[in-house]
C-alpha positions in Angstrom: -21.3 6.3 -2.9 -23.1 7.0 0.4 -24.1 10.5 1.6 -21.0 10.9 3.8 -18.6 10.2 0.9 -16.8 12.9 -1.0 -15.6 12.1 -4.5 -12.1 13.4 -5.3 -11.1 14.3 -8.8 -8.0 12.3 -9.9 -7.9 13.7 -13.4 -8.7 10.4 -15.1 -11.4 7.8 -15.0 -8.6 5.2 -14.8 -8.3 6.1 -11.1 -11.2 6.7 -8.7 -11.0 8.2 -5.2 -13.5 9.1 -2.5 -13.1 10.2 1.1 -15.4 8.4 3.4 -15.2 8.4 7.2 -11.6 9.6 7.1 -10.6 6.8 4.7 -9.4 7.7 1.3 -10.6 4.9 -0.9 -8.4 4.8 -4.0 -9.6 2.4 -6.8 -7.5 1.3 -9.8 -10.1 1.4 -12.6 -8.8 -0.4 -15.7 -10.7 -3.7 -15.2 -10.6 -4.4 -18.9 -6.7 -4.4 -18.7 -6.6 -6.1 -15.3 -5.8 -2.7 -13.8 -2.3 -2.7 -15.5 -0.4 0.5 -15.0 -0.7 3.1 -17.8 0.6 6.5 -18.7 -2.6 8.0 -17.2 -3.1 5.7 -14.2 0.4 5.8 -12.8 0.8 9.6 -12.6 -2.7 9.9 -11.2 -1.9 7.3 -8.5 1.4 9.1 -7.6 -0.5 12.4 -7.3 -3.2 10.9 -5.1 -0.7 9.3 -2.7 0.9 12.7 -2.3 -2.4 14.4 -1.8 -3.4 11.9 0.9 -0.2 12.5 2.7 -0.9 16.2 2.8 -4.6 16.1 3.6 -5.3 16.2 7.4 -8.8 14.9 6.7 -7.3 11.6 5.5 -6.7 9.2 8.4 -5.9 6.1 6.4 -5.7 5.0 2.8 -7.5 2.0 1.3 -6.1 1.0 -2.1 -8.2 -1.4 -4.1 -9.3 -2.1 -7.7 -12.3 -2.6 -9.9 -13.1 -5.9 -11.4 -11.5 -9.3 -10.6 -7.8 -8.3 -10.6 -5.8 -6.0 -8.3 -3.1 -5.0 -10.7 -1.3 -6.9 -13.5 1.8 -4.6 -13.2 3.2 -2.9 -16.3 1.8 -3.1 -19.8 3.8 -6.0 -21.2 2.7 -5.3 -24.8 4.1 -1.8 -24.6 7.5 -3.2 -23.5 8.1 -4.4 -27.0 8.3 -0.9 -28.4 12.1 -0.6 -28.8 12.0 2.5 -30.9 10.9 4.6 -27.9 13.6 3.1 -25.8 16.3 4.0 -28.3 15.3 7.6 -28.1 16.8 8.1 -24.6 20.0 6.9 -23.1 20.3 4.1 -20.5 21.3 6.7 -17.9 18.2 8.8 -18.7 16.0 5.7 -18.4 17.5 4.8 -15.1 17.0 8.3 -13.7 13.4 8.3 -14.9 12.6 4.9 -13.4 14.2 5.9 -10.1 12.0 8.9 -9.9 8.8 7.0 -10.8 9.6 4.3 -8.2 10.2 6.8 -5.4 7.0 8.7 -6.1 4.9 5.5 -6.1 5.9 2.6 -3.9 8.5 4.8 -2.3 5.8 7.3 -1.4 3.5 4.6 -0.1 6.2 3.2 2.2 7.0 6.8 3.4 3.4 7.7 4.0 3.0 8.3 7.8 -0.7 7.1 7.8 -1.9 3.5 7.8 -2.3 2.0 4.3 -4.4 -1.0 3.5 -4.5 -2.9 0.2 -7.7 -4.8 -0.6 -7.0 -7.3 -3.4 -10.0 -8.7 -5.3 -7.8 -10.8 -7.5 -4.3 -11.1 -9.0 -1.4 -8.8 -8.0 1.5 -9.4 -10.4 4.9 -7.7 -10.9 4.8 -4.0 -10.1 1.2 -4.6 -9.0 2.5 -6.9 -6.3 5.1 -4.3 -5.3 2.3 -1.7 -4.8 0.4 -4.1 -2.5 3.6 -5.0 -0.6 4.3 -1.3 -0.1 1.1 -0.9 1.9 1.1 -1.7 5.7 -1.7 -4.3 5.5 -3.0 -6.6 2.8 -6.5 -8.1 2.9 -7.3 -10.4 0.0 -10.3 -12.2 -1.5 -10.2 -16.0 -1.5 -9.8 -16.0 -5.3 -6.8 -13.6 -5.2 -3.3 -14.7 -6.0 0.2 -13.1 -6.4 3.1 -13.7 -8.7 6.3 -11.8 -9.1 6.2 -12.4 -12.8 9.5 -10.8 -13.7 11.5 -13.9 -14.6 8.8 -14.9 -17.1 9.4 -11.8 -19.1 13.2 -11.7 -18.6 13.3 -8.8 -16.2 15.0 -8.5 -12.8 12.2 -6.5 -10.9 11.4 -3.0 -10.0 9.3 -0.8 -7.6 11.2 -2.2 -4.6 9.8 -5.7 -4.9 13.0 -7.5 -3.8 13.3 -5.5 -0.6 9.6 -5.5 0.2 9.2 -9.2 -0.4 12.3 -10.1 1.6 11.1 -8.1 4.5 7.8 -10.0 4.6 8.7 -13.6 3.8 12.5 -13.9 4.3 15.3 -14.2 1.8 14.7 -17.9 1.0 11.1 -17.6 0.0 11.7 -14.2 -1.7 14.3 -15.9 -3.9 12.0 -18.7 -4.7 9.2 -16.4 -5.7 11.5 -14.1 -7.7 13.4 -16.8 -9.6 10.3 -18.9 -10.5 7.6 -16.3 -10.9 5.2 -19.0 -9.8 1.6 -18.2 -8.9 0.9 -18.2 -5.1 -2.8 -18.6 -4.1 -4.4 -16.6 -1.4 -4.2 -19.2 1.4 -0.5 -19.9 0.8 0.2 -16.1 0.6 -1.5 -15.7 4.0 0.5 -18.6 5.4 3.9 -17.2 4.4 3.1 -13.6 5.4 2.2 -11.8 2.2 -1.5 -11.4 3.1 -2.6 -10.4 6.6 -6.1 -11.7 6.1 -8.1 -13.7 3.5 -11.9 -13.2 3.3 -14.7 -14.4 1.0 -14.8 -12.6 -2.3 -18.2 -11.0 -1.6 -17.0 -9.6 1.8 -13.7 -8.1 0.7 -14.6 -4.5 0.3 -16.7 -4.3 3.4 -14.1 -6.1 5.5 -11.2 -4.0 4.2 -13.1 -0.7 4.6 -14.1 -1.5 8.2 -10.4 -2.3 9.0 -9.2 0.9 7.3 -11.9 3.0 9.0 -10.8 1.6 12.4 -7.2 2.8 11.7 -8.3 6.1 10.2 -10.2 7.0 13.4 -7.5 5.8 15.7 -4.8 7.9 17.5 -3.2 9.3 14.4 0.0 10.7 16.0 0.7 7.5 17.9 0.1 5.4 14.7 2.6 7.7 12.9 5.2 7.2 15.6 4.5 3.4 15.5 5.3 3.4 11.8 8.6 5.2 12.5 9.4 2.5 15.2 8.5 -0.4 12.9 10.5 1.0 10.0 13.5 1.6 12.3 13.3 -2.0 13.4 14.3 -3.1 9.9 17.4 -1.0 9.7 18.9 -0.1 13.1 20.3 -2.1 16.1 18.3 -2.9 19.2 19.9 -0.3 21.5 19.3 2.5 19.0 15.7 1.3 18.6 15.2 1.4 22.3 16.4 5.0 22.4 14.1 6.1 19.6 11.1 4.3 21.1 11.7 6.2 24.3 11.7 9.5 22.4 8.5 8.7 20.6 6.7 7.3 23.6 7.3 10.6 25.4 6.1 12.5 22.3 2.9 10.4 22.1 2.3 10.8 25.8 1.9 14.6 25.2 -0.8 14.2 22.6 -4.5 15.1 23.0 -5.4 11.6 21.9 -3.4 10.1 24.8 -5.2 12.4 27.3 -8.6 11.4 25.7 -7.7 7.7 26.0 -6.9 8.1 29.7 -10.2 10.0 30.4 -12.1 7.4 28.5 -10.5 4.6 30.5 -11.5 6.3 33.8 -15.0 7.0 32.5 -15.4 3.4 31.1 -16.2 4.5 27.6 -14.7 4.2 24.1 -12.2 7.0 23.3 -12.9 9.5 20.6 -9.7 10.3 18.8 -9.0 13.4 16.8 -5.5 12.5 15.5 -3.9 15.2 17.6 
């Protein structure tokens, strides 16, 4: 950790976080278990997403992982414990899962700051959902993805069907969900799952540089851009035009816009404050 970084206590060594140059670097830290979600990791991750949303010192979030995997999803071995499942009703299990989903991938999608996932290796099942819930995905050449659910007789969770369909279209999403086949980094880039693929040794530096650029950009404009881009998925064109007009006028009144205009006139790089 460099001198400018500030370590943030997550409550568990299964999740690490540091704030560096306005980037919250969140690291899944169960490499011995391929960073599979656990009863300690998942709540800590939910809490850290909420904290990043509320912290004005965080301009962007970089979500990555220790070791050679991004996240293997849920703990498949634990899924065989039927005694625990019988202790609560199906309705209670549904309500519990709904809440956990909304506070994890739902919260990532709702976060009004840029989010970048840096994948050093495999993203499978719910781990893939977490990566898909981020705005940008940068992957190492050795990384791969797989939905994985069909292989264990499950239908999918954490928004994977919606997130995958938005990125790759319904035909490819169905293929990937039905088969659970492994998709290597280059094909994942070609079909739109990954934004960039970089050499393994360069992943963390490349991903941090990208996240730092966004973190130090015009924060209010980026927030409004996310609103526009989210609207584009669910509203018609005329409504989108109207909302873009509202947000353009709002962003025109920010200090960052005024600074960008001054910088243009003075032929220098703007210094944004996120206001």
